[in-house]
N, C-alpha and C positions, 0 to 999 in steps of 0.2 A: 713813282710818287713817294717811295720810301725815303728819298733823299731831300724831301721838302721840309723846310723848317715849320714850326707851328704857326709862325706869322704868315708864311706863304699859304699854308693850309687854310688859315682864317680868311685870307684875301680871296682865295679861290672859292670858298664857301659863300662869301658875301657876293661875289660876282654871280655865282650860280643862283643864289637866292633872289637876285634881281630879275631873273628870267621868269616870266609868268608861267604858272602851272597850266597844263592843258585841261580842257573841259569839253563838254558836249558841243561847244561852238568853235573849237579849234580844228582846223584842217591839219591832219597829220600825214606823215609818209612812213612807209616801211619798205625797205629793200628786201627782196626775197629771192631765193634761188629759182631758176627757171623750172626746175623739177616740181615745184609746188603747183604749177599750172593745172595739171590733171586733177588734183584734189579740188581746186576751185571750180573747174568746169563740171566735174561730176556731182558737185554739191556736197562732197564729204567735208570740205573745208568751207565754213560759212562765216567764221569770225576772224578777227585780227588780234593777235596776241604777241607777247614778248616785248622787245624793245622797239620804240617808235621815236620819231622826232617831229617837231613842228614844221609844216610845209614852208612857213615864212623863213625858216632857217636853212632849209635844204632844197627848196624849189629850184634854185639855179643849178643844182647838181643832178637834176632828174633825167637828163638824157646824155649822160656821158658814157664812154665805152666802159667795159667791165674792169679794166685795169685801173682807170681813174676812180671808179666807184669803190673798188677794193681799197684803194688808198684813202679815199675820203671817209669811208665808214668802217675802217679797220676790219675788213672782212677776210684777212689773211691768217686767221687763227687756225690752230691744228684741227684737221678734219673738215675744213671749210669746203662746202660745195662750190663756192665761187672760185677758189683757187684751183680746184679740181677741173672745173669747166675751162678755165684759162689754159691749164696744162693739156687739155684735150682739144685746144684750138677753137673753143666756143666763146663767143663774145655776146652773151645774152643773159638777161636777168629780168625779174619782175619788180614793179614798184606799185604799191598801194598808195592812193591819194584820196583822202576824204575825211569826214568827221566820224567819230565813234559815238555810239549811244550809251547812255547810262554809265558814265565814267566816274561819277561822284564817289570819292573814297577808294577808287579802284586803280588809280594811277599814282605812281610814286617816282621820285627821283632816285635812281640807283646809286646810292652812296653807301660806302662801307663805314665801319666804326670810326676810322680816323677822320672822316668828313661828317660825322654826326648822324650816320644812318645805321641800318641794321642788315643791309644786303651783303651777301657773300658770293655773288656771281663770279664765275670764272672768266678769264680773258676771252674775248676782247673787252669785256666790261672793265672800265677803269676804276669803278667804285668812287668816282669823284663827281658824277653827274654830267660828264661830258664824254662824247664819243672819242675814242683813241685814234684820231685822224693821223694819217701818214702824209698829210699835206698841210697847208697853211690855214685850213678851215678850223673854226672853233664852233662845234655843234653841240648844243645842249641835248641831253638824252633823257628819255622817260621809259618807265617799264609798266606794263599792265600786270597787276597783281594776281589776277585770276586767269583762267584758261584763255580768255579772249573776250572781246566785245563785238557786238554786231555793228557793222557800219551803217551810216545813214543812207537813205535812198539816194541812188545816183553816184555813190562813191565808186571809184574806178580802180581797176588793175590794168596796168600797161606792160607790154613787153618792150624792153629796150634791147635792140639787136644791132650790133656794130654802131652804137651811138645814135640810132634812130628809134624814137619813141612812137609806139602805136597802141592806142587804147583798144583793149580787146574784151574786157568784162566790166559790167556795172552791177552794183548791188540793187536788188529788187526787194523792197521791204514787205511786199505782199507774199512773195514766195520765200522770203528770208534766205536767199542765196544769190550768188552771182550769176548773171545771165549774159549772153553775148551783147556786146556794145554795138549799138547802131547809131550812126551819125544823125 
């Protein structure tokens, strides 16, 4: 991004500004390492935080193999559990899909100073509001500003293993945790 002209930066900002902000009515996705599963099953992890994307932008990518997911979501950063899993011959990860509650003022576009923001996140964050895809995808990115948000009732976590997606947990808003998914 350092080699972009100011005109190009302005164009990219305008394009990103045309993408609607997420709110409590937006279905979002978050790709997570398979190792997070135990935390959700045990009830230690009850919220979704960090970087998310709109399901309308990423839904078609939700059941790809791990290599494709790494490329589409720039998950090949230093210390990545995703690349570690691939190196160990594992082809599995988690994906959250659902709405988040009480997001007003707690969701932002992760942009750095050059793009009119204040974020200073490390790679793979591009600081331009888009995911650093290693494919032809153009995916807008959002960040949750606090620790996390509780999902809406019925939001799901799926395991994708060898490109096959299987829903395994759903959020229960009475227990305020993820419980086993039953068809």
